[in-house]
N, C-alpha and C positions, 0 to 999 in steps of 0.2 A: 580452539578459539577459530572463527572464522577476518579474518584480516582487512580483505576485500568487504566495502560498503556494496551494499542493496542496492542493483539497479533502478531506479525510480522512473515513473515516466513522468506527463501527465495525463491523465484521464485515468489515470489506473486507478483499479477499483479494488479494495483490501478490506479483507477481517480481521479485527483485533481484536485480540483474545477476551478483554470483559469489556463488557456494553457499554456503550450511552447512560445517560441517565436519563431519555428517550424511551430506550429499549432496545435500542439500533444499534447493528454491531457492522455496519461495514460506510466504507468513508469513502470519496473520488479524493485526490492529490490533484490541487491544483494552484499548489507553487511547489518549488524545487529549489534548493537552496541547503544551508547548514541544519536551516529549520526548512520543514517541510508542511506547506497548506494545506491541510484537507477538508471536507466539509460531508456532513455526514448526509446519509442519505435518505434517512427518516425525516429530521427534522429543520434541513435545512443550516443547524448552525456549522459556523467556517473555528478552525482552530488551530495555530502554530502547535510544533511537536519537535523538536530536537529530532534530527535525523536518528540518533543511537536510540531514546526511546522508543521512535515508530519500530527500528528494525527490532528492538527486544519484543516492541508486543506483536507484531502481524504474526496473522495465522495460516494468515492466506492470499495471494492473487485472486478475487475474483475475475475479474477483466483484464486487461494488461492495455496499455495505455501506446498512442502509434506510434511516438517518438524514443526511439530507445536511443539512450545518452553513448555518447561518443563512448568506445571498446568496446561497448558491450553488447555481449551475442545473448540469442534470443535464446540456446543452446543452453547455456550457463545458468542464466538465471530460472529458467524450468524446470533444472537440472535439483535447482539447492530447493527451490518456493514452487507447493503444488501450487496451480490454477484450476481453480472448482468449477462447475457449471451453479447457476445462482439457483436456479432452477433443483438439483439437486439437496439442496440444504432448507 
């Protein structure tokens, strides 16, 4: 079990394992903290998920945001979570 939290950044686009009721799988990170704010890229719905739940539901990063949290390296996060091209899926 990985004890280190996944480094999220504002502007990340993530793909979750299960779809939103609107049918979309992709979400944009809009708020960071203990709860992560997400906006559905399909319908625009905003939700707050506890960080632990989001880490469990995360399938892949589609786009990485500009700002990386302090102490987090891009190489470490890329090795742990795949970044997929949206055109491939």
